[in-house]
N, C-alpha and C positions, 0 to 999 in steps of 0.2 A: 577407431570408426569412421574415419573420415565427415568432409560434411552432409547436408541432408541432400536426401535424395527425393525426400517427399516436399513437393511444390507447392508453395504458397498460395496459389490456385488453387490445390485438388479442391474438389468439392465437398462439403461436409456431409451430403447425402442428397438423395434426389427428393424424399421429403419434406426439406427445407424449401419454402414456397419464397416468391419474389423475384422479380425482375432487377436488373443490373445496366445501373447507365455507369460507363465507364467512363472513367477522368482520365487523362494521358498520364504515364508514369515520371515524375521529376526523371532525369538524366545528368543533367549538369552538376558537375560535382560543386561546383561554389557554391549553387542557391540550394542544391539540398545539404550543404554544411549553413548556410542562412536558417534554412528551415528547422534544421534541428538544434543551431541554438536557440531559435524560440519556443519550440514545446519542451527544454532542457528547463528554459528560465522560468515558463509557466509550472513544470514540476516542484523547479526549487521554492518556488514560492509559495507553495503547500507545504511543504518539508518546514524550511526554516521557520515559515508563522507558527506553525506547530508545536517547535522544538525551543524556541525562543519565549513562547510564552510561558511558558511554564517556567522557563526562569524570572517572568516578570511579575510573578503573581503576587507574592508580597508586598512589592513597589506599587502595584495596583489596590492593592485592600489599604495599604496605608495613603494612598493618596484620594481615591474614592470611593472607600469603603467597602462593607458586602461582608459576610460571615465564609465562614469556611466553605459551606455548604454552595452559597453563589460561586465562590471562584472556583469550587468543582464545576457548578455548570458552563462557564466559560467554556471549559475546555470539550464537556458532553453535548453541549449543544451545537457545537461543530463538529463531533464526531458522528453524530447519530443521521444530519441528513444526509452527509459526506458517505459513510456506510449503505442507508439506504435509497440513494437515490444512481448508484452507479450503474446498476444495470438497465435504468429509463434513461441514462445519459447516453449509454453505449447503445439502444437499439434507435434513438432521437439521432446517434449518428450517424449509422447505415441510411437512416430514410431522408434527412438533407445536408447529411455531408460532415463531415469532422472537423475540415475549419470552421466552417458558419457555428459551432458548436464550440469551439475552442475558441474563437473570436468574442464571441457572446459570453462566455462564460470568464475569459479572463478579463476583459471588460467590467466586468460584474464584479467580480474578485477587488480589481484595482479598487475600484471606487467602495466598494465596502471595506476594504483598509484605511482608507480614510475616513471613512464614516467611525469607522473606530477608533482611528485616533485623537479623533474630537470627540469624543464620546462625555457626556458630562457627568455619568454616573453607571452603576454597575448593569443595573434594568436596559438601558440603551444600547449598552455596549454588547452586553448577550445578545441582543438582538442581532444587531450589526454581524456578530459571531455568526450566526446563524445564517446567515445570508453570505458570508462567506463558506461556508461548511458547501453549502447550496451550489455557490458557484465552483467549489475544487470538485464537487460532484461530477462536473460537467467538464472540467480538463483534465481531469486522469483518465479517464478512459482513451480520450480523443489523442494525448499525445503517443501510445502508443500504435493507434492507428493510421496519425500520418506520417508515423518513422515508419510502415509496415508499404504503407503507400507510396512514399514519398524514394524507398530506396527498392528496386525492384527486385534487384541481384540478393540470392541468399546470405553470401555472404559480407556484403557489405551492408544490409543491414542485420544481421547479428554485430557487426562491431558497431552497430549506432546505437543498436538496443543498448551494448555495454557501456555505450557514455552514457545514455539516458540514465541506468544502473547507477552509475560513476556519481552520477547527479545526486541519489541518497547517498551514498557514501560520506561526499565533498559536507552534505545537510547535516551527519552523523556529527561530525566533526563542527563544522562552522556555524548550525544553530546554536547549542548552549555560550560557545565560547562569544559569538556575536552577540547573542541578544544578553548577554551577562554584560559584557561592556559597554553594548548600547543605554542597556537600563541603570549601570553605573553610572555613566558622566552625561549622557544626555537626557534620557527619562524613559519610564515606560512605552511612552504614546512613539519613542521612535521605531521600535519594532515593527508598527504600524505603517507608517511614514515611508520605512523605508521601500514597502511594497511597491508604494507609487511609482519610483523611476523603472524600477526593473518591471514591472508591469505594462507601459510607456514602450520602452524600450522594446520588450516581448511582442504587444501589440502593432509594429509597426512592421517588425520583422515577420511576422506572421501574416500581415497586410500584403506586405512586397513579395515575399518568397515563399509562401506555401501556398501547394495548391489547391485545390478541393479533392478529397477522395470519393472515390467511384461509391452511387447510392444505389438502393433498392427500392424499388416501388413497394405498396402493401394497400390493401383496402382495405386495412383495419389496423388501428394504432392498439388497440387490446384494452380498452379503456381496467375494463375487471381486472384482468392479468396487474395491467402495472400498479392497481389501486390497491390488490392483496399482496402481492410482491412487494411495497411500499412498508403498506403498514407490516406486514411480516417482518423485515427484518429492522425496520426502525424498534419493533415490540421486542426484538428479541436482542436489539444493542443496548438499547438503553435498557433491560431487563438483566443481562450481565454488568454494565457500569453500575446499575443499583446494585445490586446484590453483593459488588465487591465492597464496594460503599458501605453500606448500610448492613450487611450481613445478610446469608443465605435464605435466613427465614423470615425476614422482614416483608410483610403485607406486599406494599407495592411492590419490591421486586418478584415475587411471585406471582404478582396480579399482571406483569408485564412478561414474564414466561413464559405463562398460561398462555396468553392473549395470542402469543405469537404462533402457538399448535396451530389453531385453524385456520388464521390467516396463510400461512404457509402451505395446509396442507391446499385448503381452499385453492391457491396460488398456483400449484401442479397438477391439481383437479381440470383447471380450468385449462390450462398449457395444454394439457391433451387433448384436449375435445375442442379448442377453437381451430378455425380455419389458417386465422394468423396469427398467431403469439407470440407475445415479447419476447417470448425463450422458448425458440423452437425445442423441446425435447430430441431430435433427433439429432444436435451437434455430440451428444453424449455418447452417439452410438460409434464414434470414431476413437477407442482406446487412447490413443495417443494425447488427442487432447482432454479426455477427464482423467489420465494421470498427469497432465498441465495443472489440471486444475487444483487436482488432491496435493500435488506439492507444492503450487502455491499457497494451499492452505498449512499446509506442515510445518511451509518455510517461515510464515509468518508466526506460528504457533510457538516454534522453537526460538527463534532467535529474538523476537520483541518479548515474546515471555516472558523468554530466559532474565534478557534487561530488568525488565518491569520487578520480577523477583529478589533480582541480589539486589538492585537497589534502596529496594524496602530491608532487607536483612542485613547489609551492610551496614547502612543507619540504624538499624535497631539493635541488631545483635551488636554488633562491631561498637556501634558509637562515633560511625564517622560522620562529618559533618558532609553538607551539598556538596562543597567545591572539592573533597576528598573524594568522595564518592562519582565525582563530573569525572577527577582527575584519572580514577580508578578504571575507568570505562575509555581512558584515551587510548589504548594499544589496541584494543577491542574495533573501535572506530578506525585508526591510522589502517591499523592490517584488512578490514576490511575495505576501504579505498584503494590498496593496494593492490589487493584480489582482484578488483572489478575493474582498476585501470592497466594492470601491467601483468599479472596472471592470466587472466581470461583473454584479453588481446593476443597476448604471445602464443597460448594455445589454443584459441579458435580453431586453427586448422584441426583438431584431434575431432572437433564434433562436441553437439550440447550434450548427449549423452555421457562424454564422457565425463566433459565440466561437472555434470550434474554428479556423476558416480565419484570422482575424485574429491568436488569439493564439499559435499555434503558427507563423504567418509572423515574429510579431515575436522568438519565442526561436530561429527558425534565423537571422535576421539577426545576433541576438547571438552566435550560436558561430561562425557565418563571422568577427566579428568579433572572436571569443577566438582563430582562428587564425594572428593578430598574434603571439603570446605566443612570447618568447624571455628575454634576461637579465631581470633585476628591474627594469630600467628601463621595461618594456614594462607592467609594473600599472595603471598609470591606464587602458590601453586596454582589459587582459583584465576590468578589475574593471569598466567601463563594458559589456563584454558580459555577463559573466556577471549584472550588473543585468539588461540586457534579455531575457535566457533565463528571469527570474525573475518579471517581467513578465509574460511573454508565458504563462508557468502558469500563474499566477495566475488568468489573462484566461481562460484556457481547459481549464484541468485542473478542474474541478467537469463541465465537459460531457461530458469522457472518461464520469463514473460518470451522470451524468444519461441521457445519449443508450443506455446500455444498456440502464439501467433503464424508458426509455421505450417503447422496442418490446416489451417480453416481459410477459405475461401475470401478475399481479401475484400469482397463486398459488405462481409460480416465481420471484417474484424474492429467493429465499434462493440457488438456486439458481445465478443471474444475477449476484447479489452473490461469490458464491463462485468462478464463473468468472472475473469481471472482477479481483477483489483477486489471484486467483491467476496470473493470467496480469501483473497486474501485480506481484507479487512475485517471480516467473521472469525477468520482463522489467528488473527492479532488478539480482539477480543474474547474469544475463546479463553485461549492462550491466557490471557493473564489474570481471568476468571480462575480455571481451572489451578496454576501455579498458584495462585492465592490464596485458595481453598489447601491445597499442599502445605504451604506455608503456616497457615494457622490451623490447621486439624492435626499438625505432631510437636513438638519442641520444636524450636528455631530451625539448628540443627539437621534434625530426621527429616522434618518439611522440607527445608532447600535439596537435600540429597533428593528424596524421592520427586520432588521437582526438575532437579537435572537428571533425572532418569528417564523419566516423561519427554523432557529436552531433548537428550541422544536418541530416544525411539524417532522421533519426528525426523530425523536427518538419518536413519536407517533406513525408515519408511520411503525415505525420498529415495535413497539408492536403490532400494526393491524396485518400486516402480519404474523407474528409470531405466534399470537392467530390462525388467520384462514387458517392456512397451512403446520405450523411446530410442532399443538400440538405432535405429535406420536416421536420426536426425543428428 
């Protein structure tokens, strides 16, 4: 396939308005490496914090009390603002600069982590977790936007995004293990304290070595569009979370899901009519960009939805402990990291479409292998299947991000990253909900098999979309 011949500076369409203030791209390799280290540390903080908290929840309950529902909201109160503010944060980064948004968000996340660590009770801890979620929404889209500006060369940028993606694989392994060790030997507060030195180092590196990204002017921040978008996404994610925990017939879950419909419809109506929309719908006229966004949704639906479903199945149907369940997913996490750090980089010259096709095909085969799931005697086959899914995700995962950033004008890098990450977070939430329904709607074995067919279909869809729309990258 070869490397991309679609410039990262290619326009998303003349109908996208706004003037661009150019910032000089970074060319010094040492400065580029230090800038990449800064954004990867920020990205790592977000991922480690969430996975470590899941391990620490029982210890938090023993120490400061709270119901199971309260503990669930420690997770949800972080996820909802993160998912609902990604798009707004991406647009803000395009207007004022990704470096500025990254610095403020990183400082906010570090401070909120310190406040979480010294929280006296569950209510205060939940409030500061919400602040963490808001700050994380500013961190996530700006990382990719900074990488896009720091690495003007497409090949170098693809390698940098691979390293960024590998950070996620490292967090898959280090999060649960590190969270367990910290909680066991130091206490649950240490999982928040550890963010402070990491955040300070990342802040210093960003201040010294990250240069501001291009910005674009606009006469309006499209307040109605932003309010409707935030409300719609927040209601959707909250409804999916509540439906999964309370049941899909629960009045609160239904009210949240029904409430998101007029908000999201209103959002797209406003965006189609306003002169300066927060989300210019014209960016979706570029098929390669739309396909990349769809791929991101399918990726999160399949990979993370599968983890959620199998974790429940293994513990409830096979009777495994939490530790044994975590060890079951170790080959999945290790091969994901290997696929990202080694195979993706070795095969980078073959082009993103090739990586997407081969990686997603490998994951689809692994998911189909997992349909052999049954009683606990089938664990070797299921583990082998999940390992293949992880390996494939490691190969194609970075290209889901890279493809979206490669076909968008760099002055819209924050917006593109915000749209991509919103799609991914929504895909994960819907994947958890749909696969949870599959698991509960049928007997445990039948539901798990149906769920794995859904997962395989997601990876097949990535292959089809990539072969149809992304052959030139």
